[in-house]
C-alpha positions in Angstrom: 103.6 137.0 89.4 101.6 136.8 86.2 98.1 138.0 85.7 96.6 134.3 86.3 98.0 133.4 89.5 96.7 137.1 91.3 93.7 136.4 90.0 93.6 133.0 91.4 94.5 134.1 95.0 92.4 137.1 95.0 89.4 134.5 94.1 90.5 132.8 97.1 90.8 135.7 99.7 87.3 136.9 98.5 85.6 134.2 97.6 87.2 131.4 99.8 88.5 129.9 96.3 89.3 130.0 92.8 87.6 127.6 90.3 89.6 125.9 87.5 87.5 124.3 84.5 90.1 122.2 82.2 88.7 121.1 78.8 88.6 117.7 77.2 92.0 116.6 75.9 92.8 113.7 73.6 91.1 110.4 75.4 90.8 112.7 78.6 87.5 114.4 80.2 87.3 117.7 80.6 87.1 118.6 84.8 86.5 121.3 87.2 88.7 121.9 90.6 89.2 124.1 93.3 91.7 125.0 94.8 92.1 127.7 98.3 89.2 125.9 100.3 92.0 123.7 101.9 93.9 126.4 102.9 91.2 128.8 103.9 89.1 126.3 105.7 91.2 122.9 106.2 88.8 121.3 104.2 89.3 119.3 101.3 89.3 120.9 97.9 87.2 119.3 95.1 87.0 117.7 91.7 84.1 116.8 89.4 85.0 115.2 86.2 83.0 114.7 82.8 80.5 117.3 83.6 79.7 120.5 81.7 81.7 123.2 83.2 79.1 125.5 84.1 77.4 123.0 85.9 80.9 121.4 87.6 81.7 124.8 88.8 78.4 125.1 90.3 79.0 122.3 92.1 82.5 123.4 93.6 81.1 126.5 94.8 77.6 124.9 96.6 80.5 122.5 98.1 82.4 125.8 99.1 79.3 127.4 100.8 78.1 124.4 102.7 81.2 124.3 103.9 81.3 127.9 105.4 77.9 127.1 107.0 79.4 124.1 109.0 78.5 120.6 106.8 80.7 118.2 106.6 81.2 115.8 103.6 82.7 112.2 104.2 83.5 110.0 101.9 81.2 106.7 101.3 78.1 109.0 102.2 75.5 109.9 100.1 74.6 114.0 99.7 71.8 116.2 97.9 71.5 119.7 96.6 74.6 119.3 94.4 72.1 118.0 91.0 68.8 118.5 90.9 67.0 115.1 91.5 69.9 113.0 92.1 72.4 112.2 95.1 76.0 112.4 94.6 78.6 110.7 96.9 82.3 111.6 97.6 85.9 109.9 97.2 88.8 110.6 98.6 91.6 111.5 95.9 94.7 109.8 95.9 97.9 111.7 95.7 99.5 109.6 92.4 96.7 111.5 90.6 98.1 115.1 91.8 100.5 115.8 89.2 97.9 114.7 86.0 94.8 116.9 87.3 95.9 119.6 90.0 99.0 121.9 88.4 97.5 124.9 90.3 96.5 123.1 93.2 100.3 122.1 93.9 101.6 125.3 92.4 99.5 127.1 95.3 100.9 124.6 97.9 104.0 124.4 96.8 103.9 120.5 96.5 100.9 118.1 97.5 100.1 118.9 100.9 96.8 119.2 100.5 93.6 117.0 100.1 90.9 116.7 97.5 87.6 114.9 97.4 85.9 113.4 94.3 82.5 114.3 93.7 80.8 110.9 92.4 77.5 111.5 90.3 75.4 109.2 88.8 73.8 109.1 85.6 70.0 110.2 84.5 69.1 106.5 84.8 70.8 106.2 88.5 73.4 103.9 87.4 76.9 104.9 89.4 80.1 103.6 88.8 79.3 100.2 90.9 76.9 99.6 88.7 77.9 96.5 86.1 75.4 98.0 83.5 77.7 101.5 83.0 78.2 102.6 79.7 81.6 102.9 77.8 81.0 106.7 77.4 80.2 107.1 81.8 83.5 104.9 82.7 85.3 106.8 80.3 84.1 110.4 81.7 84.2 109.7 85.4 87.5 108.3 86.1 87.6 107.2 89.9 90.5 109.0 91.1 91.2 107.3 94.3 94.3 104.6 95.0 93.0 101.9 92.8 90.3 103.2 90.6 87.7 101.2 91.5 84.6 102.1 93.5 82.4 99.9 95.6 79.0 100.3 95.9 78.3 102.5 98.9 
């Protein structure tokens, strides 16, 4: 086991999760995701696509802390307290995206026997993925990782 592997395991033990930031690649947005929540709390880990890593990291930790306080997050409902002045919602991530996005999760669980939720955020103008007026940048920055890549209005 190398240093990075041990750091991830230590963070999960001490803090309840380890948060990873993946930088923007050729044609792909940056994203941030947690590992260890599923293992420690038997609740889904979380992914945030297209936001600055510091903000997304904070959102992942906020999610973990709220779970520890007993809050439950369900796909298809709005939640406040993740982004100032804006609600977010959650979508269950389809397993077909695990290989591409969640290598550390696959490592930790020795396969894809874990759950992920995607935190969906609106633009600062209040535009959501289901709105027809969304920009090409917004569509690129926040792909929907459910089964069909489409999100109907909540």
